[in-house]
PDB file of N, CA, C and O in Angstrom:
ATOM      1  N   MET A   1     107.614  -6.187  -7.887  1.00  0.00           N
ATOM      2  CA  MET A   1     106.439  -6.637  -8.602  1.00  0.00           C
ATOM      3  C   MET A   1     106.885  -7.323  -9.887  1.00  0.00           C
ATOM      4  O   MET A   1     107.710  -6.793 -10.632  1.00  0.00           O
ATOM      5  N   SER A   2     106.344  -8.483 -10.135  1.00  0.00           N
ATOM      6  CA  SER A   2     106.679  -9.188 -11.368  1.00  0.00           C
ATOM      7  C   SER A   2     105.518  -9.093 -12.347  1.00  0.00           C
ATOM      8  O   SER A   2     104.352  -9.094 -11.952  1.00  0.00           O
ATOM      9  N   ILE A   3     105.850  -9.012 -13.602  1.00  0.00           N
ATOM     10  CA  ILE A   3     104.835  -8.937 -14.650  1.00  0.00           C
ATOM     11  C   ILE A   3     104.736 -10.299 -15.314  1.00  0.00           C
ATOM     12  O   ILE A   3     105.736 -10.857 -15.764  1.00  0.00           O
ATOM     13  N   LYS A   4     103.512 -10.831 -15.369  1.00  0.00           N
ATOM     14  CA  LYS A   4     103.303 -12.123 -16.021  1.00  0.00           C
ATOM     15  C   LYS A   4     103.323 -11.944 -17.529  1.00  0.00           C
ATOM     16  O   LYS A   4     102.724 -11.011 -18.065  1.00  0.00           O
ATOM     17  N   LYS A   5     104.008 -12.836 -18.197  1.00  0.00           N
ATOM     18  CA  LYS A   5     103.964 -12.840 -19.652  1.00  0.00           C
ATOM     19  C   LYS A   5     102.692 -13.562 -20.073  1.00  0.00           C
ATOM     20  O   LYS A   5     102.203 -14.447 -19.372  1.00  0.00           O
ATOM     21  N   ASN A   6     102.177 -13.176 -21.206  1.00  0.00           N
ATOM     22  CA  ASN A   6     100.972 -13.800 -21.758  1.00  0.00           C
ATOM     23  C   ASN A   6      99.754 -13.599 -20.876  1.00  0.00           C
ATOM     24  O   ASN A   6      98.901 -14.481 -20.779  1.00  0.00           O
ATOM     25  N   CYS A   7      99.668 -12.435 -20.228  1.00  0.00           N
ATOM     26  CA  CYS A   7      98.491 -12.085 -19.432  1.00  0.00           C
ATOM     27  C   CYS A   7      97.857 -10.861 -20.082  1.00  0.00           C
ATOM     28  O   CYS A   7      98.531  -9.861 -20.326  1.00  0.00           O
ATOM     29  N   VAL A   8      96.547 -10.945 -20.363  1.00  0.00           N
ATOM     30  CA  VAL A   8      95.863  -9.888 -21.096  1.00  0.00           C
ATOM     31  C   VAL A   8      94.658  -9.405 -20.303  1.00  0.00           C
ATOM     32  O   VAL A   8      93.896 -10.213 -19.772  1.00  0.00           O
ATOM     33  N   LEU A   9      94.485  -8.081 -20.220  1.00  0.00           N
ATOM     34  CA  LEU A   9      93.319  -7.460 -19.601  1.00  0.00           C
ATOM     35  C   LEU A   9      92.405  -6.976 -20.717  1.00  0.00           C
ATOM     36  O   LEU A   9      92.846  -6.253 -21.611  1.00  0.00           O
ATOM     37  N   ILE A  10      91.129  -7.372 -20.672  1.00  0.00           N
ATOM     38  CA  ILE A  10      90.166  -6.959 -21.691  1.00  0.00           C
ATOM     39  C   ILE A  10      89.037  -6.212 -21.005  1.00  0.00           C
ATOM     40  O   ILE A  10      88.357  -6.764 -20.140  1.00  0.00           O
ATOM     41  N   SER A  11      88.835  -4.943 -21.392  1.00  0.00           N
ATOM     42  CA  SER A  11      87.720  -4.176 -20.831  1.00  0.00           C
ATOM     43  C   SER A  11      86.480  -4.415 -21.687  1.00  0.00           C
ATOM     44  O   SER A  11      86.578  -4.647 -22.892  1.00  0.00           O
ATOM     45  N   GLY A  12      85.319  -4.355 -21.050  1.00  0.00           N
ATOM     46  CA  GLY A  12      84.076  -4.643 -21.763  1.00  0.00           C
ATOM     47  C   GLY A  12      83.989  -6.107 -22.142  1.00  0.00           C
ATOM     48  O   GLY A  12      83.458  -6.449 -23.198  1.00  0.00           O
ATOM     49  N   GLY A  13      84.508  -6.972 -21.286  1.00  0.00           N
ATOM     50  CA  GLY A  13      84.678  -8.393 -21.583  1.00  0.00           C
ATOM     51  C   GLY A  13      83.429  -9.176 -21.920  1.00  0.00           C
ATOM     52  O   GLY A  13      83.529 -10.248 -22.516  1.00  0.00           O
ATOM     53  N   SER A  14      82.240  -8.677 -21.556  1.00  0.00           N
ATOM     54  CA  SER A  14      81.025  -9.429 -21.872  1.00  0.00           C
ATOM     55  C   SER A  14      80.420  -9.037 -23.217  1.00  0.00           C
ATOM     56  O   SER A  14      79.377  -9.563 -23.604  1.00  0.00           O
ATOM     57  N   GLY A  15      81.064  -8.121 -23.928  1.00  0.00           N
ATOM     58  CA  GLY A  15      80.618  -7.775 -25.273  1.00  0.00           C
ATOM     59  C   GLY A  15      80.990  -8.887 -26.248  1.00  0.00           C
ATOM     60  O   GLY A  15      81.828  -9.734 -25.937  1.00  0.00           O
ATOM     61  N   PHE A  16      80.374  -8.888 -27.419  1.00  0.00           N
ATOM     62  CA  PHE A  16      80.595  -9.964 -28.386  1.00  0.00           C
ATOM     63  C   PHE A  16      82.054 -10.052 -28.842  1.00  0.00           C
ATOM     64  O   PHE A  16      82.665 -11.119 -28.773  1.00  0.00           O
ATOM     65  N   ILE A  17      82.602  -8.942 -29.302  1.00  0.00           N
ATOM     66  CA  ILE A  17      83.979  -8.971 -29.816  1.00  0.00           C
ATOM     67  C   ILE A  17      84.994  -9.234 -28.703  1.00  0.00           C
ATOM     68  O   ILE A  17      85.866 -10.085 -28.880  1.00  0.00           O
ATOM     69  N   PRO A  18      84.916  -8.536 -27.559  1.00  0.00           N
ATOM     70  CA  PRO A  18      85.879  -8.843 -26.490  1.00  0.00           C
ATOM     71  C   PRO A  18      85.787 -10.281 -25.986  1.00  0.00           C
ATOM     72  O   PRO A  18      86.813 -10.895 -25.694  1.00  0.00           O
ATOM     73  N   SER A  19      84.582 -10.822 -25.881  1.00  0.00           N
ATOM     74  CA  SER A  19      84.450 -12.198 -25.393  1.00  0.00           C
ATOM     75  C   SER A  19      85.002 -13.194 -26.413  1.00  0.00           C
ATOM     76  O   SER A  19      85.580 -14.213 -26.035  1.00  0.00           O
ATOM     77  N   SER A  20      84.827 -12.906 -27.692  1.00  0.00           N
ATOM     78  CA  SER A  20      85.399 -13.767 -28.739  1.00  0.00           C
ATOM     79  C   SER A  20      86.923 -13.694 -28.721  1.00  0.00           C
ATOM     80  O   SER A  20      87.604 -14.699 -28.924  1.00  0.00           O
ATOM     81  N   THR A  21      87.443 -12.507 -28.479  1.00  0.00           N
ATOM     82  CA  THR A  21      88.891 -12.332 -28.362  1.00  0.00           C
ATOM     83  C   THR A  21      89.420 -13.107 -27.166  1.00  0.00           C
ATOM     84  O   THR A  21      90.451 -13.773 -27.261  1.00  0.00           O
ATOM     85  N   ALA A  22      88.715 -13.024 -26.037  1.00  0.00           N
ATOM     86  CA  ALA A  22      89.115 -13.756 -24.830  1.00  0.00           C
ATOM     87  C   ALA A  22      89.124 -15.254 -25.091  1.00  0.00           C
ATOM     88  O   ALA A  22      90.045 -15.955 -24.671  1.00  0.00           O
ATOM     89  N   GLU A  23      88.119 -15.738 -25.772  1.00  0.00           N
ATOM     90  CA  GLU A  23      88.026 -17.168 -26.102  1.00  0.00           C
ATOM     91  C   GLU A  23      89.255 -17.626 -26.892  1.00  0.00           C
ATOM     92  O   GLU A  23      89.839 -18.669 -26.595  1.00  0.00           O
ATOM     93  N   GLU A  24      89.635 -16.846 -27.887  1.00  0.00           N
ATOM     94  CA  GLU A  24      90.795 -17.202 -28.713  1.00  0.00           C
ATOM     95  C   GLU A  24      92.093 -17.134 -27.909  1.00  0.00           C
ATOM     96  O   GLU A  24      92.955 -18.002 -28.046  1.00  0.00           O
ATOM     97  N   LEU A  25      92.231 -16.117 -27.082  1.00  0.00           N
ATOM     98  CA  LEU A  25      93.439 -15.996 -26.260  1.00  0.00           C
ATOM     99  C   LEU A  25      93.556 -17.157 -25.276  1.00  0.00           C
ATOM    100  O   LEU A  25      94.653 -17.669 -25.052  1.00  0.00           O
ATOM    101  N   LEU A  26      92.439 -17.576 -24.690  1.00  0.00           N
ATOM    102  CA  LEU A  26      92.456 -18.718 -23.774  1.00  0.00           C
ATOM    103  C   LEU A  26      92.906 -19.984 -24.502  1.00  0.00           C
ATOM    104  O   LEU A  26      93.671 -20.780 -23.957  1.00  0.00           O
ATOM    105  N   LYS A  27      92.431 -20.167 -25.731  1.00  0.00           N
ATOM    106  CA  LYS A  27      92.837 -21.333 -26.526  1.00  0.00           C
ATOM    107  C   LYS A  27      94.338 -21.333 -26.797  1.00  0.00           C
ATOM    108  O   LYS A  27      94.952 -22.390 -26.937  1.00  0.00           O
ATOM    109  N   ARG A  28      94.923 -20.137 -26.870  1.00  0.00           N
ATOM    110  CA  ARG A  28      96.356 -20.006 -27.157  1.00  0.00           C
ATOM    111  C   ARG A  28      97.214 -19.999 -25.894  1.00  0.00           C
ATOM    112  O   ARG A  28      98.427 -19.801 -25.963  1.00  0.00           O
ATOM    113  N   GLY A  29      96.580 -20.216 -24.738  1.00  0.00           N
ATOM    114  CA  GLY A  29      97.335 -20.346 -23.502  1.00  0.00           C
ATOM    115  C   GLY A  29      97.546 -19.076 -22.703  1.00  0.00           C
ATOM    116  O   GLY A  29      98.310 -19.080 -21.738  1.00  0.00           O
ATOM    117  N   TYR A  30      96.896 -17.999 -23.076  1.00  0.00           N
ATOM    118  CA  TYR A  30      97.029 -16.750 -22.337  1.00  0.00           C
ATOM    119  C   TYR A  30      96.202 -16.790 -21.053  1.00  0.00           C
ATOM    120  O   TYR A  30      95.211 -17.513 -20.958  1.00  0.00           O
ATOM    121  N   THR A  31      96.625 -16.005 -20.078  1.00  0.00           N
ATOM    122  CA  THR A  31      95.804 -15.737 -18.903  1.00  0.00           C
ATOM    123  C   THR A  31      94.996 -14.496 -19.239  1.00  0.00           C
ATOM    124  O   THR A  31      95.555 -13.501 -19.700  1.00  0.00           O
ATOM    125  N   VAL A  32      93.681 -14.540 -19.014  1.00  0.00           N
ATOM    126  CA  VAL A  32      92.799 -13.448 -19.411  1.00  0.00           C
ATOM    127  C   VAL A  32      92.087 -12.884 -18.186  1.00  0.00           C
ATOM    128  O   VAL A  32      91.563 -13.628 -17.358  1.00  0.00           O
ATOM    129  N   ILE A  33      92.078 -11.563 -18.087  1.00  0.00           N
ATOM    130  CA  ILE A  33      91.314 -10.872 -17.053  1.00  0.00           C
ATOM    131  C   ILE A  33      90.264 -10.039 -17.770  1.00  0.00           C
ATOM    132  O   ILE A  33      90.599  -9.161 -18.565  1.00  0.00           O
ATOM    133  N   LEU A  34      88.984 -10.312 -17.490  1.00  0.00           N
ATOM    134  CA  LEU A  34      87.884  -9.566 -18.094  1.00  0.00           C
ATOM    135  C   LEU A  34      87.369  -8.538 -17.096  1.00  0.00           C
ATOM    136  O   LEU A  34      87.148  -8.857 -15.928  1.00  0.00           O
ATOM    137  N   VAL A  35      87.179  -7.301 -17.559  1.00  0.00           N
ATOM    138  CA  VAL A  35      86.612  -6.240 -16.736  1.00  0.00           C
ATOM    139  C   VAL A  35      85.334  -5.786 -17.418  1.00  0.00           C
ATOM    140  O   VAL A  35      85.344  -5.450 -18.602  1.00  0.00           O
ATOM    141  N   ASP A  36      84.224  -5.774 -16.672  1.00  0.00           N
ATOM    142  CA  ASP A  36      82.958  -5.356 -17.269  1.00  0.00           C
ATOM    143  C   ASP A  36      81.972  -4.947 -16.190  1.00  0.00           C
ATOM    144  O   ASP A  36      81.997  -5.486 -15.083  1.00  0.00           O
ATOM    145  N   ASN A  37      81.097  -3.987 -16.513  1.00  0.00           N
ATOM    146  CA  ASN A  37      80.034  -3.587 -15.591  1.00  0.00           C
ATOM    147  C   ASN A  37      78.667  -4.117 -16.049  1.00  0.00           C
ATOM    148  O   ASN A  37      77.652  -3.843 -15.409  1.00  0.00           O
ATOM    149  N   PHE A  38      78.638  -4.864 -17.141  1.00  0.00           N
ATOM    150  CA  PHE A  38      77.435  -5.497 -17.693  1.00  0.00           C
ATOM    151  C   PHE A  38      76.339  -4.493 -18.049  1.00  0.00           C
ATOM    152  O   PHE A  38      75.158  -4.837 -18.041  1.00  0.00           O
ATOM    153  N   LEU A  39      76.725  -3.254 -18.362  1.00  0.00           N
ATOM    154  CA  LEU A  39      75.740  -2.254 -18.750  1.00  0.00           C
ATOM    155  C   LEU A  39      75.122  -2.598 -20.106  1.00  0.00           C
ATOM    156  O   LEU A  39      73.903  -2.539 -20.265  1.00  0.00           O
ATOM    157  N   THR A  40      75.957  -2.957 -21.081  1.00  0.00           N
ATOM    158  CA  THR A  40      75.431  -3.306 -22.406  1.00  0.00           C
ATOM    159  C   THR A  40      75.810  -4.711 -22.844  1.00  0.00           C
ATOM    160  O   THR A  40      75.282  -5.205 -23.840  1.00  0.00           O
ATOM    161  N   GLY A  41      76.705  -5.358 -22.131  1.00  0.00           N
ATOM    162  CA  GLY A  41      77.136  -6.709 -22.499  1.00  0.00           C
ATOM    163  C   GLY A  41      76.189  -7.765 -21.955  1.00  0.00           C
ATOM    164  O   GLY A  41      75.189  -7.447 -21.312  1.00  0.00           O
ATOM    165  N   ASN A  42      76.514  -9.020 -22.218  1.00  0.00           N
ATOM    166  CA  ASN A  42      75.686 -10.136 -21.783  1.00  0.00           C
ATOM    167  C   ASN A  42      76.571 -11.185 -21.120  1.00  0.00           C
ATOM    168  O   ASN A  42      77.585 -11.591 -21.688  1.00  0.00           O
ATOM    169  N   LYS A  43      76.196 -11.624 -19.927  1.00  0.00           N
ATOM    170  CA  LYS A  43      76.989 -12.627 -19.210  1.00  0.00           C
ATOM    171  C   LYS A  43      77.109 -13.924 -20.002  1.00  0.00           C
ATOM    172  O   LYS A  43      78.053 -14.686 -19.794  1.00  0.00           O
ATOM    173  N   LYS A  44      76.175 -14.185 -20.900  1.00  0.00           N
ATOM    174  CA  LYS A  44      76.225 -15.402 -21.718  1.00  0.00           C
ATOM    175  C   LYS A  44      77.397 -15.380 -22.699  1.00  0.00           C
ATOM    176  O   LYS A  44      77.817 -16.432 -23.183  1.00  0.00           O
ATOM    177  N   ASN A  45      77.926 -14.197 -22.995  1.00  0.00           N
ATOM    178  CA  ASN A  45      79.050 -14.083 -23.926  1.00  0.00           C
ATOM    179  C   ASN A  45      80.383 -14.474 -23.301  1.00  0.00           C
ATOM    180  O   ASN A  45      81.352 -14.717 -24.020  1.00  0.00           O
ATOM    181  N   ILE A  46      80.444 -14.536 -21.986  1.00  0.00           N
ATOM    182  CA  ILE A  46      81.707 -14.814 -21.304  1.00  0.00           C
ATOM    183  C   ILE A  46      82.121 -16.255 -21.574  1.00  0.00           C
ATOM    184  O   ILE A  46      81.307 -17.168 -21.442  1.00  0.00           O
ATOM    185  N   PRO A  47      83.377 -16.466 -21.950  1.00  0.00           N
ATOM    186  CA  PRO A  47      83.849 -17.829 -22.249  1.00  0.00           C
ATOM    187  C   PRO A  47      83.610 -18.792 -21.094  1.00  0.00           C
ATOM    188  O   PRO A  47      83.723 -18.417 -19.927  1.00  0.00           O
ATOM    189  N   ASN A  48      83.285 -20.013 -21.422  1.00  0.00           N
ATOM    190  CA  ASN A  48      83.000 -21.034 -20.414  1.00  0.00           C
ATOM    191  C   ASN A  48      84.268 -21.838 -20.121  1.00  0.00           C
ATOM    192  O   ASN A  48      84.346 -23.029 -20.424  1.00  0.00           O
ATOM    193  N   HIS A  49      85.240 -21.180 -19.540  1.00  0.00           N
ATOM    194  CA  HIS A  49      86.501 -21.821 -19.178  1.00  0.00           C
ATOM    195  C   HIS A  49      86.744 -21.546 -17.703  1.00  0.00           C
ATOM    196  O   HIS A  49      87.503 -20.641 -17.356  1.00  0.00           O
ATOM    197  N   GLU A  50      86.113 -22.309 -16.846  1.00  0.00           N
ATOM    198  CA  GLU A  50      86.252 -22.087 -15.413  1.00  0.00           C
ATOM    199  C   GLU A  50      87.713 -22.146 -15.001  1.00  0.00           C
ATOM    200  O   GLU A  50      88.470 -22.991 -15.478  1.00  0.00           O
ATOM    201  N   ASN A  51      88.097 -21.254 -14.124  1.00  0.00           N
ATOM    202  CA  ASN A  51      89.445 -21.166 -13.558  1.00  0.00           C
ATOM    203  C   ASN A  51      90.521 -20.799 -14.572  1.00  0.00           C
ATOM    204  O   ASN A  51      91.707 -20.864 -14.251  1.00  0.00           O
ATOM    205  N   CYS A  52      90.137 -20.412 -15.792  1.00  0.00           N
ATOM    206  CA  CYS A  52      91.141 -20.016 -16.778  1.00  0.00           C
ATOM    207  C   CYS A  52      91.193 -18.504 -16.958  1.00  0.00           C
ATOM    208  O   CYS A  52      92.124 -17.981 -17.571  1.00  0.00           O
ATOM    209  N   PHE A  53      90.214 -17.813 -16.435  1.00  0.00           N
ATOM    210  CA  PHE A  53      90.213 -16.368 -16.547  1.00  0.00           C
ATOM    211  C   PHE A  53      89.636 -15.777 -15.275  1.00  0.00           C
ATOM    212  O   PHE A  53      89.061 -16.475 -14.440  1.00  0.00           O
ATOM    213  N   ARG A  54      89.806 -14.473 -15.154  1.00  0.00           N
ATOM    214  CA  ARG A  54      89.325 -13.763 -13.973  1.00  0.00           C
ATOM    215  C   ARG A  54      88.368 -12.682 -14.431  1.00  0.00           C
ATOM    216  O   ARG A  54      88.688 -11.921 -15.345  1.00  0.00           O
ATOM    217  N   LEU A  55      87.203 -12.600 -13.815  1.00  0.00           N
ATOM    218  CA  LEU A  55      86.207 -11.590 -14.152  1.00  0.00           C
ATOM    219  C   LEU A  55      86.184 -10.549 -13.052  1.00  0.00           C
ATOM    220  O   LEU A  55      85.999 -10.872 -11.879  1.00  0.00           O
ATOM    221  N   VAL A  56      86.376  -9.284 -13.443  1.00  0.00           N
ATOM    222  CA  VAL A  56      86.392  -8.192 -12.469  1.00  0.00           C
ATOM    223  C   VAL A  56      85.240  -7.259 -12.778  1.00  0.00           C
ATOM    224  O   VAL A  56      85.051  -6.260 -12.085  1.00  0.00           O
TER     225      VAL A  56
END
């Protein structure tokens, strides 16, 4: 198994702070994986970078 460098997993990804963090990491070239159940977050907070992150 190989580990990707510059790959970040963010839990609660649709929350304001995690989504803002994801946005900044994407700008810096990181691969971002967002994990969320949308219990309290909002899908509108998810960064609009198609194919640059993975939502789980």
